[in-house]
C-alpha positions in Angstrom: -41.1 234.9 -23.4 -40.3 238.4 -22.3 -42.2 241.4 -23.6 -40.0 242.9 -26.3 -40.4 246.1 -28.3 -38.9 245.8 -31.7 -38.1 248.5 -34.2 -39.9 246.9 -37.1 -39.6 249.7 -39.6 -37.5 247.6 -42.0 -39.6 244.4 -41.7 -41.1 243.2 -45.0 -39.5 246.1 -46.8 -37.2 246.3 -49.8 -34.7 243.7 -50.8 -31.8 244.7 -48.6 -29.8 242.7 -46.0 -31.3 244.7 -43.1 -34.8 244.2 -44.3 -34.2 240.5 -44.9 -32.8 240.2 -41.3 -35.9 241.7 -39.6 -38.4 239.9 -41.8 -36.6 236.6 -41.3 -36.2 237.0 -37.6 -40.0 237.7 -37.2 -40.9 234.8 -39.4 -38.6 232.7 -37.2 -40.2 233.9 -34.0 -43.6 233.0 -35.5 -42.4 229.5 -36.5 -41.2 228.7 -33.0 -44.3 230.2 -31.4 -42.6 233.1 -29.7 -44.5 236.0 -31.2 -47.1 236.5 -28.5 -45.1 239.1 -26.5 -43.5 241.0 -29.3 -44.5 244.6 -29.8 -43.7 245.7 -33.4 -43.3 249.5 -33.5 -43.1 251.5 -36.8 -43.6 255.0 -38.1 -45.6 253.5 -41.0 -49.0 251.8 -41.2 -49.2 248.1 -40.8 -48.0 246.3 -44.0 -50.4 243.7 -45.4 -47.7 241.0 -45.1 -47.5 241.2 -41.3 -49.3 238.2 -39.8 -52.3 239.1 -37.6 -50.7 237.3 -34.6 -48.2 240.1 -34.3 -49.1 243.3 -32.5 -48.3 246.2 -34.7 -48.0 249.7 -33.1 -48.1 252.6 -35.5 -46.1 255.5 -34.0 -46.0 258.4 -36.5 -43.0 260.8 -36.7 -41.7 263.1 -39.3 -38.1 262.7 -38.4 -36.6 259.2 -38.3 -33.8 260.1 -35.8 -36.2 261.7 -33.4 -38.4 258.6 -33.6 -35.4 256.3 -32.8 -34.0 258.4 -30.0 -37.2 259.5 -28.2 -40.6 258.4 -29.5 -39.9 254.7 -29.8 -38.2 254.0 -26.5 -40.7 256.2 -24.5 -43.7 254.5 -26.2 -42.1 251.0 -25.7 -41.7 251.5 -21.9 -45.2 252.9 -21.6 -46.4 249.7 -23.4 -44.7 247.5 -20.8 -41.7 246.4 -22.8 -39.0 244.7 -20.7 -36.5 244.9 -23.6 -36.0 247.2 -26.6 -34.5 245.7 -29.7 -33.2 247.8 -32.6 -30.1 248.0 -34.8 -27.0 250.1 -34.9 -28.5 253.0 -33.0 -29.8 252.4 -29.4 -31.3 255.3 -27.5 -29.9 256.1 -24.1 -33.6 256.0 -23.0 -33.5 252.2 -23.5 -31.6 252.1 -20.2 -29.8 248.8 -19.5 -32.5 246.7 -21.3 -31.4 247.5 -24.8 -30.7 244.7 -27.4 -28.7 246.0 -30.4 -28.1 244.2 -33.7 -25.0 245.2 -35.5 -24.6 243.4 -38.8 -21.0 244.5 -39.4 -18.5 247.3 -38.6 -17.2 247.7 -42.1 -17.2 251.5 -41.5 -14.1 250.7 -39.3 -12.7 248.0 -41.5 -12.8 250.1 -44.7 -13.9 253.7 -44.0 -13.2 254.7 -47.6 -16.2 252.6 -48.7 -18.6 255.2 -47.1 -19.5 258.8 -47.9 -17.9 261.1 -45.3 -21.2 262.0 -43.5 -22.3 258.3 -43.2 -18.9 257.3 -42.0 -18.9 260.0 -39.3 -22.3 259.2 -38.0 -21.7 255.4 -37.9 -18.3 255.7 -36.1 -19.8 258.2 -33.6 -23.1 256.6 -32.7 -22.6 252.8 -33.2 -19.8 252.3 -30.6 -21.8 254.3 -28.0 -24.8 252.2 -28.7 -22.8 249.0 -28.3 -21.4 250.1 -25.0 -24.9 250.8 -23.5 -26.5 247.6 -24.9 -27.2 244.7 -22.6 -26.6 242.3 -25.5 -25.2 242.8 -29.0 -26.4 240.5 -31.7 -24.4 240.0 -34.9 -24.7 237.7 -37.9 -21.4 235.9 -38.1 -18.3 234.9 -36.1 -16.3 237.3 -38.3 -18.5 240.2 -37.3 -18.3 239.3 -33.7 -14.5 239.3 -33.7 -14.4 242.6 -35.6 -17.0 244.3 -33.2 -14.9 243.2 -30.2 -11.7 244.3 -31.8 -12.9 247.8 -32.7 -15.2 248.3 -29.6 -13.5 246.5 -26.7 -16.5 247.2 -24.4 -18.5 244.7 -26.4 -16.4 241.8 -25.3 -18.5 239.2 -23.4 -21.9 240.4 -24.5 -21.9 239.7 -28.3 -24.0 236.8 -29.5 -24.0 235.3 -33.0 -27.4 234.8 -34.6 -26.8 233.8 -38.2 -28.9 235.0 -41.1 -30.7 232.6 -43.4 -32.4 232.6 -46.8 -35.8 234.2 -47.0 -39.0 232.3 -47.9 -39.5 234.5 -51.0 -36.6 232.9 -52.9 -37.6 229.6 -54.5 -35.8 227.4 -57.0 -37.3 227.3 -60.5 -36.6 224.5 -63.1 -33.8 225.7 -65.3 -35.6 225.8 -68.6 -38.6 227.6 -67.0 -36.2 230.1 -65.4 -34.4 230.8 -68.7 -37.7 231.3 -70.4 -38.7 233.8 -67.7 -35.4 235.7 -68.1 -35.8 235.8 -71.9 -39.4 237.1 -71.6 -38.8 239.6 -68.9 -35.3 240.9 -69.7 -34.7 239.8 -73.3 -31.6 237.8 -72.4 -31.0 234.8 -74.6 -27.3 234.1 -74.1 -25.9 232.4 -71.0 -25.1 234.7 -68.2 -23.3 235.4 -64.9 -25.1 237.1 -62.1 -24.2 239.5 -59.3 -26.7 241.1 -56.9 -26.4 244.1 -54.6 -26.6 247.9 -54.3 -23.7 249.3 -56.3 -21.7 250.8 -53.5 -17.8 250.8 -53.4 -17.9 248.1 -50.7 -19.8 245.7 -53.0 -16.8 246.0 -55.4 -18.9 245.6 -58.6 -15.9 246.9 -60.6 -14.1 243.6 -60.0 -17.0 241.5 -61.5 -17.4 243.9 -64.4 -13.7 243.9 -65.3 -13.4 240.2 -64.9 -16.3 239.7 -67.3 -14.6 242.1 -69.8 -11.5 239.8 -69.7 -13.4 236.6 -70.6 -12.4 235.1 -74.0 -14.7 235.7 -76.9 -15.4 232.0 -77.1 -17.5 232.4 -73.9 -20.8 234.3 -74.8 -21.7 235.0 -71.2 -23.0 238.4 -70.2 -22.9 239.7 -66.6 -26.3 240.7 -65.2 -26.2 243.2 -62.4 -29.3 243.2 -60.2 -29.8 245.8 -57.5 -30.3 249.5 -56.8 -27.9 252.1 -58.0 -25.6 253.4 -55.3 -23.0 256.1 -55.0 -19.6 255.8 -56.7 -21.0 253.1 -59.0 -18.9 251.9 -61.9 -19.3 252.0 -65.7 -20.8 248.7 -66.8 -18.7 248.0 -69.9 -19.7 246.0 -72.9 -20.4 242.6 -71.2 -22.5 243.9 -68.3 -26.1 244.9 -68.1 -27.8 246.5 -65.2 -31.3 245.2 -64.4 -32.2 247.5 -61.6 -34.6 246.5 -58.8 -36.3 243.1 -59.6 -39.1 241.2 -57.9 -38.6 238.1 -55.7 -39.9 236.0 -58.6 -37.6 237.6 -61.1 -34.6 237.2 -58.7 -35.4 233.5 -58.2 -35.5 233.0 -62.0 -32.2 234.8 -62.4 -30.5 232.7 -59.7 -32.0 229.5 -61.2 -30.9 230.4 -64.8 -27.4 231.8 -64.1 -24.4 229.6 -64.9 -22.4 231.3 -62.0 -23.1 233.8 -59.2 -20.3 236.3 -58.5 -19.8 237.8 -55.0 -16.8 240.2 -55.3 -17.5 242.3 -52.2 -14.7 243.8 -50.2 -16.4 243.0 -47.0 -19.7 241.4 -45.8 -21.0 240.8 -42.3 -22.8 237.8 -43.7 -23.9 237.5 -47.4 -27.5 236.4 -47.8 -27.2 236.3 -51.6 -24.9 233.3 -51.3 -27.6 231.3 -49.6 -30.2 232.5 -52.2 -27.9 231.3 -55.0 -27.3 228.0 -53.2 -31.1 227.4 -52.8 -31.6 227.9 -56.5 -28.8 225.6 -57.5 -26.5 228.4 -58.8 -22.8 227.8 -58.3 -21.0 230.6 -56.4 -17.6 232.2 -56.8 -17.0 234.7 -54.0 -14.2 236.8 -52.6 -12.6 236.4 -49.2 -14.2 239.6 -48.0 -15.3 239.6 -44.4 -17.7 236.7 -43.6 -18.2 235.4 -47.1 -15.8 232.4 -46.7 -17.6 231.6 -43.3 -21.0 231.5 -45.0 -19.7 229.7 -48.1 -18.0 226.8 -46.3 -16.9 224.2 -48.8 -19.9 224.9 -51.1 -18.5 227.8 -53.0 -15.1 228.7 -54.7 -13.4 231.4 -52.7 -11.0 233.6 -54.7 -8.5 235.4 -52.5 -7.1 237.6 -55.3 -8.5 241.0 -56.1 -7.1 241.0 -59.6 -9.8 240.9 -62.4 -7.6 238.7 -64.5 -7.4 236.1 -61.8 -11.2 236.2 -61.5 -11.6 235.9 -65.3 -9.3 232.8 -65.3 -11.3 231.2 -62.4 -14.6 231.9 -64.1 -13.4 230.4 -67.4 -12.1 227.3 -65.6 -15.3 226.8 -63.7 -17.5 227.3 -66.8 -15.4 224.7 -68.6 -15.8 222.1 -65.8 -19.4 220.8 -65.8 -18.7 218.1 -63.2 -17.3 220.7 -60.8 -20.3 223.0 -61.3 -22.7 220.1 -60.6 -20.9 219.3 -57.4 -21.0 222.9 -56.4 -24.8 222.9 -57.0 -25.2 219.9 -54.8 -23.1 221.2 -52.0 -24.7 224.6 -52.2 -28.2 223.2 -51.7 -27.0 221.2 -48.6 -25.1 224.2 -47.2 -28.2 226.5 -47.5 -30.2 224.1 -45.4 -27.9 224.5 -42.4 -29.0 228.2 -41.9 -32.6 228.7 -40.7 -34.5 231.6 -39.3 -36.0 229.4 -36.6 -32.5 228.9 -35.3 -31.8 232.6 -35.5 -35.0 233.3 -33.5 -34.1 230.7 -30.9 -30.7 232.2 -30.4 -32.2 235.7 -30.2 -34.7 234.6 -27.6 -31.8 233.1 -25.6 -30.1 236.5 -25.7 -33.3 238.2 -24.5 -33.4 235.9 -21.5 -29.7 236.5 -20.7 -30.3 240.2 -20.8 -33.0 239.8 -18.2 -31.0 237.4 -16.1 -33.4 234.5 -16.7 
């Protein structure tokens, strides 16, 4: 195992895809016994969740960009790191031993989904980081193809290391889950669920408008869990925002929902699909980015972006109990094919390739 310095600032953090990736990867390394030579650097103190077997190096800095570009790579090399692993932004000081994770290049695919400043920064710095990296890791074949299309210098050095479902999500018996949702959120009627920060790329408008078009005979509400974003939509009469929820609450929501909706315009992976699968929640997703790749045959993929088409599909699914039960079974099986141990093993292989071993 090479000595690798990892930018661990997002590990064991908030419920975002980036945080889930770093937490899951480190848990995978621990499971396969490869944590001994990992140096976890952060500008924050060691979180209590970090296992003692990992070496945590607290490297304070007031400015995050300064930390990424200078403090981290310099300290990593002084600590004897052979490789430096970070995401999206790789300092030139990493030399030819940089490992870069890029979850997706949606800022090229749909630049209108990003605020102007974020779009400019991503399109300026990410391609340069990809060009200087020894290996580029991404989380789906879809993202690999898009990275190589938009940044040709990446061809030949991109490796796919799929995401998986985190250990914090656990299935809960349906009646227990419904009681939890009633007690915590006051929701008594059946409901649909969607999860994610309300950014334009997540396309919450589609789920909200589809719910508005459901017939009155269906009493379902749409519960929207996740942080507020920019450009977020009005929720309408059927939708209710829950805000940020705990892992236990999220597990209960997945376990009690009649259907999970994933209307995103583009995803590099889509961890919430696996979370829903684990909890036995049927999934209706869009064809955005890697969602069909993750869904396989276990979810219904709707290729239309028309809310009326989504409403018709939702109504048809809710009226077909045998179809929903089959989706629950297939979802549980599909989720098991993605593991953080496999992600860690593939990442370790990329490390060795970068060092010529």
